[in-house]
N, C-alpha and C positions, 0 to 999 in steps of 0.2 A: 854448407854451413846454415845460413838462415833462409835459403831459397830465393834470395834476390840476385839478380844479375848484377855483375860489378858496375855496369853503366848506371843502373838504377840507384845504387848506393852513392855514386859520385854525384848524380843529379840531385838526389835528396839532400846530401850534405851542402852542395852549392846553393840550393834553394834556401836552406836554413841560414846559411851565412849571409846571403843577400838580404833575407828578411830581417835578420838582426842588424845589419848595417843600415837598413832603411829605417827601422822602427826606433832604434836607440837614439839617433839624433833628433827625431821627431818628438819623442817623449821628453828628451832633455830640453828642447826648445819650448815645448808646451809648459813644462815645469818652471822654466825661467820666466816666461811671460806671466804665468799665474803668480809667481813669487813677486815680480815687480808690481803687478796690480795690487796684490795684498799689501805690499809695503806702502804704496801710494795712498791707500785708504785706511791704513792702520792708525789708530790713535797714538799720539806722541808718547803717552805714558806707558804704552806696551813695548816701545822700541828698546832694544838692548844691544850692547856691542858683543862681539864674538867671544870676548874673554870673561863675560859675566856668567853667573850661575843660570841654569835653565829656569825660565819662567814661561808659562804658556802664553802665546800671543797668536795673532791672526796668521802670520806667515807660517809658523810651525803647524798650526791646525790645518791650513789649506794645503800645505805641502804633504802632510801626512795623509790626508784624505785623498788627494790626487794620486799619490803613490799607491795607495790601497786599491783604488779603482783600476789603475794600470796593471797592477799585479793580478787582480782578479780577472781582468780581461785577457791577460797574457796566458793564464792557466787555461781558460776556456778556449781560446783560439789555438793554442799550441797543442792541445790534446790530440793525439793521433789515434783515430779509430780504426776501422777496417782498412786494410787487411792485417794490420799489425797488432791491434788490440781490439777489445770489444768497443762498440760504439758508445758514445756518451750516454745515450738512453739505456743501454744495457749495463753500463758501469754505475750501479746504484750509489756506490760510495763516493765516486768523484762527482756525480750529479748532485747528490745530497750535500756534499761539501761546498760546491759552488752556490747552491741555493741558500744554505745557512750563512755562508760568508756574505752573500748579497744582502740578505735580510739584516744581518748585523751591521753592515756598512750603511744600509738605509736608515737604521736606528741612529747611527752616529750623525749622518748627514741631516736628518730631520730634527735632531736634538729632542727626540721623543722621550728619552730618559736622561734628564740633565745630569743625574749622578754618574751615569755611564760616561758621558762626555767629560765630566770633571775628573773621573778616575783615569781617563786616558790623557788628561792634560790638554783638552781641546777647549778653545774659547768659542763663544757664540759668533756665528758668521753672519 
């Protein structure tokens, strides 16, 4: 079929499952800690209850940016190169996508273009 020995397929799948079981709780814990920290330093006038309409605040901004960083890292780390695909340096589309996304995220994090942050509903950190 695909040239892999059945034992290799099982090991590969087990590794991916174990990796997901390890990273998901870690990412969730990190997000919870960051959310609690943002809540602690957020101005009172930005606080809102869960039933109110969306208004940009520090918690939303921090959670969005952290999730984007995690997703970008996940795409880069989980890319499978040789022997299954071309390496990341050979896959120009994927490499360019990661670079552009990183630059865009850096623009949001540094607030270099305030109108961009405003259009994304991000408040100043």
